[in-house]
C-alpha positions as CSV (number, residue, x, y, z in Angstrom):
1,X,0.0,0.0,0.0
2,X,1.6,3.2,-1.1
3,X,0.6,6.8,-0.7
4,X,1.9,8.6,-3.8
5,X,5.2,7.9,-5.6
6,X,7.4,10.1,-3.5
7,X,7.6,12.5,-0.5
8,X,6.0,15.9,-0.6
9,X,8.3,18.8,-1.2
10,X,10.2,19.6,2.0
11,X,9.0,16.5,3.8
12,X,11.6,15.1,6.2
13,X,12.0,11.6,7.5
14,X,10.7,12.5,11.0
15,X,7.4,13.8,9.5
16,X,7.3,10.7,7.3
17,X,7.7,8.4,10.3
18,X,4.7,10.0,11.9
19,X,6.3,11.3,15.0
20,X,4.9,14.8,14.6
21,X,1.9,15.7,16.7
22,X,0.9,18.9,14.9
23,X,-1.9,19.7,12.6
24,X,-2.2,17.6,9.4
25,X,-3.3,18.8,6.0
26,X,-4.2,17.1,2.8
27,X,-6.5,14.2,2.2
28,X,-7.8,12.1,5.0
29,X,-5.7,9.1,6.0
30,X,-7.0,5.9,4.5
31,X,-9.0,3.7,6.9
32,X,-6.9,1.0,8.5
33,X,-3.5,2.6,7.7
34,X,-1.3,4.1,10.4
35,X,2.0,6.0,10.6
36,X,5.2,4.1,11.2
37,X,5.7,5.2,14.8
38,X,2.1,4.6,15.7
39,X,3.3,1.3,17.2
40,X,5.0,3.3,20.0
41,X,2.1,5.3,21.1
42,X,2.0,9.1,21.6
43,X,5.6,9.4,22.7
44,X,7.0,8.7,19.3
45,X,10.7,9.4,19.0
46,X,10.7,10.7,22.6
47,X,10.4,7.0,23.5
48,X,13.7,5.1,24.1
49,X,11.8,2.0,22.8
50,X,11.0,3.7,19.5
51,X,14.6,4.9,19.0
52,X,16.0,1.4,19.8
53,X,13.8,-0.3,17.3
54,X,14.2,2.4,14.7
55,X,18.0,1.9,14.9
56,X,17.7,-1.6,13.5
57,X,14.7,-1.0,11.2
58,X,14.4,2.6,9.9
59,X,11.7,1.8,7.3
60,X,8.2,0.3,7.5
61,X,9.4,-2.6,5.3
62,X,12.3,-3.4,7.5
63,X,10.3,-3.1,10.6
64,X,7.7,-5.6,9.3
65,X,10.4,-8.2,8.9
66,X,11.7,-7.9,12.5
67,X,11.4,-11.0,14.7
68,X,10.1,-10.9,18.2
69,X,13.6,-11.7,19.6
70,X,15.2,-8.9,17.6
71,X,12.7,-6.4,19.0
72,X,13.2,-7.7,22.6
73,X,17.0,-7.4,22.2
74,X,16.7,-3.8,20.9
75,X,14.4,-2.9,23.8
76,X,17.1,-4.2,26.2
77,X,19.8,-2.1,24.5
78,X,17.5,0.9,24.8
79,X,17.4,0.5,28.5
80,X,14.1,-1.2,29.1
81,X,14.2,-3.6,32.1
82,X,10.6,-4.5,32.7
83,X,7.8,-6.1,30.6
84,X,10.2,-6.6,27.8
85,X,8.5,-9.7,26.2
86,X,4.9,-8.2,26.4
87,X,6.1,-4.9,25.0
88,X,8.1,-6.6,22.2
89,X,5.0,-8.7,21.3
90,X,2.8,-5.6,21.1
91,X,5.4,-3.8,18.9
92,X,5.9,-6.9,16.8
93,X,2.1,-7.0,16.2
94,X,1.6,-3.3,15.5
95,X,4.5,-3.1,13.1
96,X,2.7,-5.6,10.9
97,X,-0.4,-3.4,10.6
98,X,-1.0,-1.6,7.3
99,X,1.3,1.4,7.0
100,X,1.4,4.6,4.9
101,X,4.1,3.9,2.4
102,X,6.3,5.4,-0.4
103,X,8.1,3.6,-3.2
104,X,10.9,1.3,-2.0
105,X,13.7,3.5,-3.3
106,X,12.2,6.6,-1.6
107,X,11.7,4.7,1.6
108,X,15.3,3.4,1.6
109,X,16.6,6.9,1.1
110,X,14.4,8.4,3.8
111,X,15.4,5.5,6.1
112,X,19.1,6.3,5.7
113,X,18.5,10.0,6.4
114,X,16.3,9.0,9.4
115,X,19.3,7.0,10.9
116,X,21.5,10.1,10.6
117,X,18.9,12.2,12.4
118,X,18.5,9.4,15.0
119,X,22.2,9.6,15.9
120,X,21.8,13.3,16.6
121,X,18.6,12.7,18.6
122,X,20.3,10.0,20.7
123,X,23.1,12.4,21.5
124,X,20.6,15.1,22.5
125,X,18.7,12.6,24.7
126,X,21.9,11.6,26.4
127,X,22.8,15.2,27.0
128,X,19.4,15.8,28.6
129,X,19.8,12.8,30.9
130,X,23.3,13.9,31.9
131,X,22.2,17.4,32.6
132,X,19.3,16.2,34.7
133,X,21.6,14.0,36.7
134,X,24.0,16.9,37.2
135,X,21.1,19.1,38.3
136,X,20.0,16.6,40.8
137,X,23.5,16.2,42.3
138,X,23.9,20.0,42.7
139,X,20.4,20.3,44.2
140,X,21.1,17.7,46.8
141,X,24.0,19.8,48.1
142,X,21.8,23.0,48.5
143,X,20.9,23.9,52.1
144,X,17.2,24.2,51.2
145,X,17.1,20.6,49.7
146,X,15.6,18.9,52.7
147,X,12.9,21.5,53.2
148,X,11.8,21.7,49.6
149,X,11.7,17.9,49.1
150,X,9.8,17.4,52.3
151,X,6.7,18.7,50.5
152,X,4.5,16.0,48.9
153,X,4.9,16.1,45.1
154,X,8.3,17.7,45.0
155,X,11.3,15.6,44.1
156,X,14.8,16.3,42.9
157,X,13.9,17.5,39.4
158,X,10.8,19.5,40.2
159,X,12.3,20.8,43.4
160,X,15.5,22.0,41.6
161,X,13.4,23.7,38.9
162,X,11.3,25.5,41.5
163,X,14.4,26.6,43.4
164,X,16.1,27.8,40.3
165,X,13.1,30.1,39.5
166,X,12.4,31.5,42.9
167,X,16.0,31.6,44.1
168,X,17.3,31.3,47.6
169,X,17.5,35.0,48.6
170,X,15.1,35.4,51.5
171,X,14.6,39.1,50.7
172,X,13.5,38.6,47.1
173,X,9.8,38.4,48.0
174,X,8.4,40.6,50.7
175,X,5.9,38.0,51.8
176,X,4.1,34.9,50.7
177,X,1.6,36.9,48.7
178,X,4.4,38.3,46.5
179,X,5.7,34.8,45.8
180,X,2.2,33.6,44.9
181,X,1.7,36.6,42.6
182,X,5.1,35.9,40.9
183,X,4.1,32.2,40.4
184,X,0.6,33.1,39.1
185,X,-1.2,30.9,41.7
186,X,-2.9,33.8,43.4
187,X,-6.2,34.9,41.7
188,X,-7.0,38.4,40.7
189,X,-10.1,40.1,42.0
190,X,-11.7,42.9,39.9
191,X,-14.6,45.0,41.1
192,X,-16.7,47.3,38.9
193,X,-19.8,48.7,40.6
194,X,-21.6,45.8,42.1
195,X,-19.8,43.2,40.0
196,X,-16.9,41.3,41.4
197,X,-14.9,39.0,39.2
198,X,-12.2,36.6,40.3
199,X,-9.9,35.3,37.5
200,X,-6.6,33.5,37.2
201,X,-3.5,35.5,36.9
202,X,-2.1,35.6,33.3
203,X,1.0,37.7,34.0
204,X,3.3,35.3,35.8
205,X,6.5,33.2,35.6
206,X,5.3,30.5,33.3
207,X,8.1,28.1,34.4
208,X,7.1,28.3,38.0
209,X,3.4,27.9,37.0
210,X,4.2,24.8,35.0
211,X,6.2,23.3,37.8
212,X,3.4,24.1,40.2
213,X,0.9,22.2,38.1
214,X,3.2,19.1,38.2
215,X,3.8,19.6,41.9
216,X,0.1,19.7,42.7
217,X,-0.8,16.8,40.4
218,X,1.9,14.6,42.0
219,X,0.8,15.7,45.5
220,X,-2.8,14.6,45.0
221,X,-1.5,11.3,43.7
222,X,0.8,10.6,46.7
223,X,-0.7,12.6,49.6
224,X,-4.1,11.8,51.1
225,X,-4.3,15.3,52.6
226,X,-3.6,17.0,49.4
227,X,-6.1,14.7,47.6
228,X,-8.8,15.6,50.2
229,X,-8.1,19.3,49.6
230,X,-8.3,18.8,45.8
231,X,-11.6,16.8,46.1
232,X,-13.0,19.6,48.4
233,X,-12.3,22.2,45.8
234,X,-13.8,20.1,43.0
235,X,-16.9,19.6,45.1
236,X,-17.1,23.3,45.5
237,X,-17.3,23.8,41.7
238,X,-13.6,24.2,40.7
239,X,-12.5,22.6,37.5
240,X,-9.4,20.3,37.5
241,X,-6.9,23.0,36.7
242,X,-8.5,25.5,39.1
243,X,-8.4,23.0,42.0
244,X,-4.7,22.2,41.2
245,X,-3.9,25.9,41.1
246,X,-5.6,26.4,44.5
247,X,-3.6,23.6,46.0
248,X,-0.4,25.0,44.5
249,X,-1.2,28.4,45.9
250,X,-1.6,26.9,49.4
251,X,1.6,24.9,49.1
252,X,3.5,28.1,48.0
253,X,2.4,29.9,51.1
254,X,3.6,27.0,53.2
255,X,6.8,26.7,51.4
256,X,7.6,30.4,51.9
257,X,7.0,30.0,55.7
258,X,9.1,26.8,55.9
259,X,12.0,28.4,54.0
260,X,11.8,31.5,56.2
261,X,11.7,29.6,59.5
262,X,13.9,26.6,58.5
263,X,11.1,24.0,59.1
264,X,10.3,20.9,57.1
265,X,6.8,20.3,55.8
266,X,4.3,19.0,58.4
267,X,1.1,17.5,57.0
268,X,-0.8,18.1,60.3
269,X,0.1,21.9,60.1
270,X,-0.5,22.1,56.4
271,X,-4.0,20.7,56.6
272,X,-5.1,21.1,60.2
273,X,-8.8,20.5,59.4
274,X,-8.0,16.9,58.5
275,X,-6.1,16.4,61.8
276,X,-8.5,17.8,64.5
277,X,-6.5,16.2,67.3
278,X,-3.3,18.0,66.2
279,X,-5.2,21.2,65.7
């Protein structure tokens, strides 16, 4: 099954492989046909599994000829340690589904170019991993490490990202309200006559706001107290993002206090209504 006799003008191997997640133009995709990297889910080339398999089979034709044992060996080389056989079986099955194709000569040429791009991508991925490890090592040596990571939902990477943005100068923010405004977690109240409107803050540090979303999401996953607070906000009518932002706003105030006083996070003090005896 082929889709035309050659690539579109300016089409690159990454687009041809189907890793792009952007808007598609042109005629609708034929029913039953999938892009090459559809076998690896939404992650595409960001997945180590995809890059490992692509290294030994850069074209749909070559991928369809792969044996289960070859895919499993590639997954091990890519760093996978768990569920190797089931994952290899799924990929083996999916790679044999109907694919969008070019003529064999065109496919071979684009596969060769894809291997060259893959080498550069692997280098970039290794650099990102090494940078992350270096960041974690440096963060663990910081005096505020124990306080920041005592909060539920904050680990080495998210904690380091948050510290890098807010800094460790205690005089930078006059109070917790200033920190919340900087992060964009504090809402804005506008009044006009008898009308009062409360909206989210749009002028903010977007990197802190993005970290806060991850922080709050991981907190409700791992902390029963944070989850209870989130559920309470949802029951009060907040949407998912608004409830997470409210939790992030609360955490930021507590973080400001803990950093200023040198105290670690205490769940009973953070959510006293859930610990009536402690209150």
